C-alpha positions as CSV (number, residue, x, y, z in Angstrom):
1,M,0.1,-0.1,0.0
2,V,1.2,3.5,-0.6
3,F,-0.2,6.3,1.2
4,F,-0.7,9.6,0.1
5,F,-0.5,12.9,1.9
6,T,-1.4,16.6,0.6
7,S,0.7,19.8,2.2
8,S,-2.0,22.3,1.6
9,I,-0.2,25.0,3.0
10,V,1.3,26.2,-0.2
11,S,-0.5,26.8,-3.4
12,P,-0.7,24.8,-5.3
13,A,-0.5,21.8,-2.8
14,M,2.2,19.4,-2.8
15,T,2.1,16.0,-2.6
16,M,3.7,13.3,-0.6
17,Y,3.3,9.5,-0.4
18,M,5.1,6.8,1.6
19,G,5.3,3.0,1.7
20,A,3.6,1.0,4.6
21,D,6.8,-1.2,5.3
22,K,10.2,-2.0,4.0
23,H,9.3,-3.9,1.5
24,E,7.2,-1.4,-0.2
25,N,10.1,0.9,0.3
26,E,11.9,-1.2,-2.2
27,E,8.8,-0.6,-4.8
28,L,9.0,3.0,-4.2
29,L,12.7,3.0,-5.1
30,R,11.9,1.4,-8.4
31,Y,9.1,3.7,-9.5
32,A,10.2,7.0,-7.8
33,F,10.2,10.2,-10.6
34,P,13.6,11.9,-11.2
35,E,12.1,15.2,-9.4
36,D,11.2,13.4,-6.0
37,I,12.8,14.1,-3.0
38,W,13.4,11.5,-0.3
39,F,12.9,12.1,3.4
40,H,14.1,9.9,6.4
41,V,15.5,10.2,9.9
42,D,18.8,9.7,9.9
43,K,20.6,6.7,11.9
44,L,17.0,5.5,12.9
45,S,14.2,3.4,11.1
46,S,11.7,5.3,9.7
47,A,9.0,5.5,6.9
48,H,10.7,6.5,3.4
49,V,8.9,9.8,2.8
50,Y,8.5,10.9,-0.9
51,L,7.8,14.5,-1.8
52,R,6.6,14.8,-5.6
53,P,7.2,18.3,-6.7
54,S,5.9,19.5,-10.2
55,R,8.3,18.6,-13.3
56,G,11.1,20.7,-13.7
57,T,11.0,21.4,-9.7
58,T,14.5,21.3,-7.6
59,I,15.5,20.6,-4.2
60,D,16.1,24.6,-3.9
61,D,12.7,25.5,-5.0
62,I,11.0,23.6,-2.3
63,P,9.3,26.1,0.6
64,A,10.6,25.6,3.8
65,V,7.2,25.1,5.5
66,V,7.0,22.1,2.9
67,I,10.3,20.7,4.1
68,D,8.8,21.1,7.8
69,D,5.8,19.1,6.6
70,C,7.7,16.0,5.3
71,A,10.2,16.0,8.2
72,Q,7.2,16.0,10.9
73,L,5.5,13.1,8.7
74,V,8.8,11.0,8.6
75,K,9.7,11.6,12.5
76,A,5.8,10.6,13.0
77,N,6.4,7.4,11.3
78,S,9.3,6.5,13.0
79,I,8.9,4.0,15.9
80,Q,12.0,5.4,17.9
81,G,12.2,9.0,16.3
82,N,8.4,9.6,17.4
83,K,9.4,9.6,21.1
84,M,12.3,11.4,21.0
85,N,13.1,15.3,20.3
86,D,15.9,16.7,18.3
87,V,15.9,14.3,15.9
88,N,17.7,15.1,12.7
89,V,15.6,14.1,9.3
90,V,18.1,13.6,5.9
91,Y,16.7,14.4,2.6
92,T,18.0,14.4,-0.9
93,P,16.8,14.3,-4.7
94,F,15.7,10.6,-5.5
95,P,18.4,10.3,-8.3
96,N,21.3,10.6,-5.6
97,L,19.7,7.7,-3.8
98,K,21.9,4.1,-4.4
99,K,20.8,1.0,-4.0
100,T,23.4,-2.3,-4.3
101,G,22.9,-6.0,-3.8
102,D,24.5,-6.0,-0.3
103,M,21.9,-3.9,1.1
104,V,19.1,-5.4,3.3
105,V,15.6,-4.7,2.1
106,G,15.1,-1.0,2.5
107,Q,18.5,0.2,2.9
108,V,19.8,2.7,0.4
109,G,22.8,4.7,0.3
110,F,24.0,7.9,-1.5
111,H,25.8,8.6,-4.8
112,K,27.0,11.8,-3.3
113,G,27.0,12.9,0.4
114,K,27.3,17.0,-0.6
115,E,23.7,16.3,-2.2
116,V,22.2,15.2,1.3
117,R,20.7,17.7,3.4
118,S,19.3,17.9,6.7
119,V,16.9,19.5,9.1
120,M,16.7,19.6,12.8
121,V,13.2,18.3,14.1
122,E,13.1,19.7,17.7
123,K,9.8,18.1,18.7
124,R,6.7,16.3,17.1
125,K,4.3,19.4,16.1
126,N,0.8,17.6,16.6
127,E,-0.7,20.3,14.7
128,I,1.4,19.6,11.3
129,V,0.9,15.9,11.9
130,N,-2.9,16.0,12.3
131,R,-3.2,18.1,9.6
132,L,-1.3,15.8,7.0
133,N,-2.9,12.8,8.5
134,K,-6.5,14.0,7.5
135,T,-5.4,14.2,4.0
136,K,-4.0,10.5,4.0
137,R,-5.9,8.6,1.7
138,L,-5.1,5.3,-0.2
139,P,-6.0,5.8,-4.1
140,E,-6.8,2.2,-5.0
141,E,-6.7,3.4,-8.8
142,Y,-3.2,4.5,-8.4
143,N,-0.5,2.0,-9.3
144,L,2.9,2.8,-9.0
145,R,4.3,1.0,-12.0
146,E,1.5,2.3,-14.4
147,A,2.5,5.6,-13.2
148,W,6.0,5.1,-13.7
149,E,5.6,3.8,-17.3
150,A,3.3,6.5,-18.0
151,R,6.3,8.8,-17.1
152,Q,8.7,7.1,-19.1
153,Q,6.6,7.5,-22.1
154,E,6.2,11.2,-21.6
155,D,9.9,11.4,-21.0
156,A,10.7,9.4,-24.5
157,Q,8.2,11.9,-26.3
158,E,10.2,14.7,-24.7
159,R,13.8,13.6,-25.9
160,R,12.3,12.5,-29.5
161,H,10.8,16.1,-29.7
162,A,14.0,17.8,-28.4
163,A,15.7,15.8,-31.1
164,R,13.5,16.7,-33.8
165,E,14.2,20.3,-32.5
166,E,18.0,19.9,-32.5
167,R,17.8,18.2,-35.9
168,E,15.8,21.2,-37.7
169,R,18.4,23.5,-35.6
170,Q,21.5,22.0,-37.2
171,K,19.8,21.9,-40.8
172,E,19.2,25.7,-40.3
173,E,22.8,26.1,-39.1
174,E,24.1,24.1,-42.3
175,K,21.9,26.2,-44.5
176,R,23.1,29.6,-42.7
177,R,26.5,28.4,-43.2
178,R,26.1,27.4,-47.0
179,D,24.3,30.8,-47.5
180,M,27.1,32.4,-45.9
181,A,29.9,30.7,-48.0
182,E,27.8,31.3,-51.2
183,L,27.5,35.1,-50.4
184,K,31.3,35.1,-49.7
185,S,32.1,33.3,-52.7
186,Y,30.2,35.6,-54.8
187,T,31.6,38.7,-53.1
188,S,35.1,37.7,-53.6
189,M,34.1,36.9,-57.6
190,M,32.9,40.6,-57.8
191,Q,35.8,42.0,-56.2
192,E,38.1,40.1,-58.8
193,E,36.3,41.2,-61.6
194,K,36.1,44.8,-60.6
195,M,40.0,44.8,-60.0
196,E,40.1,43.3,-63.8
197,T,38.2,46.2,-65.2
198,N,40.1,48.7,-63.5
199,Q,43.4,47.2,-64.8
200,H,41.8,47.5,-68.3
201,D,40.6,51.2,-68.0
202,G,44.2,52.0,-66.8
203,D,45.7,50.9,-70.2
204,V,45.7,53.6,-72.5
205,D,46.7,53.4,-76.3
206,V,49.3,56.3,-76.6
207,A,49.4,56.0,-80.2
208,A,45.7,56.4,-80.8
209,F,45.8,59.1,-78.2
210,E,48.3,61.1,-80.1
211,E,46.4,60.6,-83.4
212,D,43.2,62.2,-82.2
213,F,45.3,65.4,-81.6
214,M,47.1,65.3,-84.9
């Protein structure tokens, strides 16, 4: 089961989702979107909470109040962390997560440590957790794999469109270069003809010139 939550503290509202257990966390790893942001209580067992921003959004674009919502949600879904104060929550873009064959179920690492950020949660804020829990839903029609496959098709279509645009751009650039080369060649030819004409005009027939005045 995948549970969805809505952070309506911003407009437009933002969606968060998390798995019910560590086995489902593995499924989330397979089907997360590139712009998703992953949250987890540092050094403690907790749910894996994902924030799903709109396409093209980066981690720097996420409002601080939404980061707080995610941090409170992940703390509330940690057996140990929920009982503690001053809990550190780490978060990072989904593409920075690393999963290797020697890791246990639900365990992840990071490709780049410098891309991992953290926020300190001093204590549980029930007003935030309760607000989010009121939006908790389990859409039966939602399928992680189908959503991921649909996104893959959209991305592929965008790549094809971008490739077509790039080919058209290259054609236009090649045409511009040919036109410039032809113009340069034509200009050079005209200059040579002008020089030859000037040379002929400068050749004076002295005998004919003298006859005209005899």
